[in-house]
N, C-alpha and C positions, 0 to 999 in steps of 0.2 A: 352378776357375781360369781368365782367359780366357788365351786362349794364339795368341799369333800364327804361321803358320807359313806359312815362304818358302821356293819349290824347291815349290812346291804341281802341278807340273805337270809334277814330275822321277818316278824309281821310286821312290825311296822318301816323297817328301812326299804323291803319289798313296793308297799304300799305311798312310802312317801317321796322315792325319785323319778315317779311319773311325773306326780305333782312339779315339782323342782323344773324337770324338764318344760311344762306345759307353762312355765312360767320366765322362761326363756331365761335361765340360769344354768350356767357350764355345771357340767357332774363328772367327780372322778371318785369313783367307789375306792374300797379295800378289802378287798377279801381276802383269805389262806387259799381260796382253793377257787379261782376261776371256772372249772368245770361247774362250781354251784351253779351261779348263775347267767350259762353259756346258753340259754333257751328264751331267756324275759326277752318280754317284748321291748323289753326298753333298753337288750346288753350295743346295741349298732347308734347308741345316740351318749354312749359314757362313758370315758375314759376307764380303764381298771389296772390297777396297781395291788400286785402280789402282795404279803405281807399279814404276818399278825401282831396283834398291840402286844403283845407275852416275850418276842424276842426285837428290843431296841433298833438292833444292828438295822440299817439300812432304811429306818420308819422317819427322816430327817427329809427324805429326797419326797415322800410321801406329799409332803405337807409344802412345797416348794409351789409359787404364788398361790398359795387359798386365800381367797377372803374370809371362809366363816364353815368351820367344821360341826359336823354332827356325832356327839358320840350317843349309839343308839348301843351297845354291847352288856355284855351280864354274861357271866359262867356259874349259872343255874346249873349245868350240866354235868359242869367237873367235880362232882362227889365234894365228901365231908373238906374238900382247901379250896371253897369255889369263894372264900372269901379272901382270904389272897390270894389266887386268882384275878377280884376285879379287883382289888389294891394296884397290884403292880401292873395290872394294863390300865388304869388308868394315871399311874405314875408315869408305864412310861409312852402314854398320849399324850399330858402337861407338857414335855422333855423337848420333843418332838414337834409339837402344834404350838414351838414359843412367842412364834410370828402372826401366828395367825389372830386377826382382828376379835371372831366373836367364834366364842366353843354354842352351841346351844345340845342341852344333856334334858332329855326324858328319863327325869329319876319316880319314885312314889311317894303319895300323902304319908305325912309323918302321925300317926295318934297320940293325941295328949295322956300320956304313959312312959316312967322308966322302964316297962318290958315289952320291948320291941323287940319282932321278934328279927334272927339271925338278917334274913336276909332283907327285910327292908334293912337294918341298919349296917347292910354291907352297902345296899344303896345310897342312904343315906351321905359314908364316909366316902362315895366314889364323886357323890356330889362336893364333897369338903376338899375333896384334894382339889380337882379340877378348880373349882372357885379361889384356893390357895395360891395359883397356878397361872388362870385363865383371867380371860371375861370372858363373864360365862353368862349367860339363861340358861337357866334351870324352870323346865316346868315340870313341875309335885301334880303325880293322877291317880286317884285311885283306880276301880278297872275298868277298863278298858271291853266296851262292848264290841262289841262286831263282826260278824261273820265269822270264821276261824281264830277270833282270841281265845289265848285257856282259858280268862274265866268265865266270856262266854260259853264255850264245849263243858268249860266246868258244874257251870250251871246244867246246862239245857238235858247234857245225861242222868246228872244225878235225879231228875222230875219226871225225862222218861223211862228211867227205870225204876222210882222208887214212888209206886204208890202215897205206901207212906211215911212220914218219913219223921225222926224223935225229931224234938224243937229245946234242945238247951236253950236256958239263953243270952246267951251271948249270939245268937242267932239274931236274936232283936235290935243288936246295939247299929245306930243308925249309920249308913253309908253313902256317902256321894259320888255313886258313879259320869262315868264317861261314857258319848261316841267315838269309833276310833276314826270317823272323819270328821271329830269336831277338833281331838287330840291334833289332827291334822293341818287341819285349816288353822289350828294354833302355831304348831312348826314349823307356816310356812309363812306366819304375816308375823315373826319374833325377827327373822333374817332380812329383815325393810326396817330393824331398829337398833339401837347401841343396843350394849348388854345393856340387863332387866335385875340381874341376880335372881332369887328363887321370887316364882308366882307361882302359884295354887289353880286350878282346874277342875271344874266336874259340874253336874248338872244338877239332877232331883235328891235331896234326903230321904232317901229311904231306907229302912232294914233290910235284909240280907234277904229273909224271910221274903219278904215281900217281893225281894228282887227276881225266887225265887218261884212264888204265887202267878206271876202277874207273866212267865218263861208259860207255864202251866196255861195262867189261858188263854194266854195267845199261839198256844198248840190244840187248844178246847181238850184238855187233862181236868180230870178233878183226880186233887191231890189235896190228903188229910195231915197236919201236923200235929203230933201229938206231944201237951210240954212232959219233959226228962231231964233230970241230974244230963244224962247220958243222949250224945258221945260226951266225951274228951274232947278237945284241938286235936291231938295229936292219935285220937280213934278213929275222931272226922277224917284227917288227912289221907291216914292208913286206907280206910272206908273208902274216899274216897277214888285212890286208886286202884281199889279191886275194881271196883262203880264201871271208873270211868276213864277215857281215852289215854288221861293223862295221868305217868308215872307217881311215885311217893313223891319224890324231888319238887318232882313243879308242882304236883297238885299242894304240900303241904307249904310253902310261902302264902297263898292264893290262898286258904281257910288261915293262917294263924293271923295273914291282914284281916280277919276280920272278928278276932277276936279281943277286938277294944273296936268303942266307935273312932272313926274315921273320916273324919271330916274339910272344908277346905273354904278357904277365906278363898271370895272371888270375888271382891270387891275393887281390889287393884287391877286383874286382872280384866273384869268389866268396864272400868275405868279404861285401859288402855287402848281395847278393844275390842270396840260399843260396836262394831261391823259381827262379829264374831257373836249366835247367841244359841246356844250350845240347847241340840233337839231333848224332850223328855227323852225320861230309859223307857218310855212304854213304845215309845218310836223309833227307837236306835231296836230295839229286842223283836219289834217289828218287820221293819228292812235287813236284819243279818240273818232272820228266818228265812223271811226272802230268798235271801243272798243262797242261804241251804237249799232252798228246796228246788234251786234252779241252777242249780248244780253251778255258781259264779261265785264260788270263794275264791280271793287273789291274790289273798298267801294265808299261811296257816301256821298255827304256832306249833306244829309240830315239821315246820320247813327247814326253823334255825336248826346252823349247824349247829354241832357240841362238839364240845373239847375232844373228841377220841380220831383218834389219825385216820387219814380214806388211805386203804389201803390199795394198790395197787396190783395187776395183773404181772408187772415185771418183779413184782415182790415173792410168787409164788413158787415156791422151792419145796419139794418135797408132800408136793399137794394131791389129796387124795380127791380123787374126780368118781361121776357118775357120769359117764355123758349118751345118752340119747339123739338120735336124727330118724329120721322121715321125711320122705316125699310127696308135700300135698299138693294137686292139682289147683294152687290159689294162688292170684299174686300176692305178692310180697307184701303189697297193701290191706290185705285183709287178715294174712296169716297174724303181720304185724297187729293187729286192731283186737286180735284173740287173744295177743296175751298181757298186751298193754291193759287189758283194763281187769286185770288180775285183784283179787282179793276183795277190800271193802264191805258194800255190800252188797256188791256181784259172789264173793264166793270163792273160794280155789275149784280149777276145774277139775278134780278126782279128790274121791274122799274129803269132801268137805269137812267133815263131822271131827276128823280126826286133825285139823290143823286147828279145829277152831277147840279142841284140848287142849293141843299144844299147845296155845295162847292161854287156857285157862289155867293148866302148872303152871303157863312161866310168867302169869300175875302172880300167884302166891308164891313166887318168890323176889320178887321186886324187875321184874323185867315187865316191856311196855304194853306185851298179850298184845288179841289184836284190832283192844280197842279204838288203836287211834283212827281205823281206817283211811280213805283216803280223800286228797282238796275233791277233787273232779272222776269222774265216774269214767272216763276213757285221758285224760290227759295229764304225762306225766312228767317233771322237771327235776332234773338231776339234786340230787338232795332235801329231797321230798321224801315222806314215809306214806310205805301200800301194807298197812298192821304190823308185823314183828319188823319188817323188812328196812330201809332207808336205800334210795335211789341213787345208787353209783356213778351208774352210765345210761343213756340210752338216748338209741340217735333212730331218728327215723328215717324208716323201714328198713331196718339194718340190725337193732341193737336191744336189748332191754338188760341189763345191771342193777342184781339188786343185793344187797348185804345187810346180813344179819343183824337187830340188834337184840334179838328174845338172850336169855341166857344158856352158854351154848361151852363146853372146855374146849374153845379155840375158837380159828372165824371158819366164819361159812357165808358161800355166793352160791345166788340162785341168775342162774343166765341165762337168755333163748337171743341166738342168732341167726338170724338167715340169710339166702343165698341163692340168688336166681340160676333156676336151673327146666331145663329145659320144659315148657308146657307146663310152669310150674313155679314149685320153690320148694332149696332142704330149709327144713328150719331141726335146729341141731339144738338143744335141751343140756345144759348141765348140772347140776351140783356138784360144789368144790366146798372143801373144806380141808381147814389148815389148822391139825388136832396140838390140844397146848397137854404135850407130856401121854404119859403112857397112859391115863387115863381119858382121857383126847380121841386117844384111836382109842380105847374098847367100845366107849358113844362112842364113834360110828358103825363100830361095827357092827356092836348090838343092834345099833337099829338098823342096820342093814336090808334086813328080811324082810318092815317093813316099809323103806323106801324102797323096793325095787318094786313094788302093784303098782305105788304112790304114783312113782314117777315115771312109770312106762302107760301107763293107765291117764294121766296128766297131759302128755305129748298126744296122747290119741284125741282125749277133749278137745286140745286145741286146735289139734288134721280137722276135726268131726263141722270143731265152731266154725274155723276158716274159707271152711270148702259152705254153709251154709251161710255166712254173712257176704262171700264171695256173690251167691247167686241170688241171696234177696237184700240184705241192707246188715243194716247194725242191729241184731237182737238183744230184745234187755235181757232174758233170762239167763243163767248158769254155762258157761262153757259146757256142753260136754250130758247136758241133763237137759 
């Protein structure tokens, strides 16, 4: 079939596309920024169209000749107006896809209560809008478990960092998760059927507390759960945003989603697809942890493209810059390896304690902090995260440009570029800042006494690590340490 996939930069979309291609389908992807998928392994096998579901102009041509379309987008990054963004995107999609024979939407399981969270209510509304105007199969899933998934990352970091967990009664509510591989199997399987309406999918029924204990047991960690009336769901979401890599606006819907029992009626999907047998939760956790330990995470929740604009070099006027340049007697590839592997578990090349402090302060004011880490220790793709940075551009072995997502009064970038020079490489390191008003400029100059030694020692540490790498191969330690 000719298939359109929206949400190609997201966790599910990035994994679904290669499966559709391997099944022989012709795949078209709709993205706001094509550079975000420019280095995906499947990029040369798909056709790419640039567009935004919030901007209806030109969307109709995106759907021309399409047999089926996947709706895998959400607006959780859009802030308080996320529900309105979701609503508009769904309406624009429905209008543009009026001639598409089959739309497949991945939504969420709905608890049997009148008190549904705002985020889940928005997902339900999107399904209603699509079903009202289009022939739709809506798959409703509970927490999706897989390496890099938001639900899995939330739980594994809570277990890793909390030896004692306060356990209110709502942690004992029954939930029905599902492995990401099974979600992908269903998403592919329904493509060969007529639109089926709403289908609920899931595997074992167990409590959120049991789900976390299973992760602890898989990692051979001893954890204690103390019965307590606290924390409330809102307090738990706030704490999760501080403790885990997930920011509060993403931790909140995940926590609120387990406040009530969330169970699936899987009789119909089992009858329709008897060949798909969802793996047990225990097996899903073991597979996810194995991928994490082997640095084989295919996609991550943090790689999804948010609603914020992507800033370009051509936009920069009146930019405050701090530039350093150094000749390094090492090849381009070794220098690139040294700066492209910064952050995450490896840490930062200089003053790592100061980066950790900056990350902690960022978390306190609602920013992402350093806990998002990175998907892979060396490999990065446009749109992915490195701690509180977003990869805006990467071209091996010449360039890495990071855009700050920490809370700052302006726009900030950190960039490394390499240039061949006789006998080695010229490395140019730039810190750039577009201040917002007077306070933004004061912020930059107030921090300059700290930036000067940090960035000077950073380029020196990268140079030293590049020389070691060229002589001895990859170094597992922190550059410069």
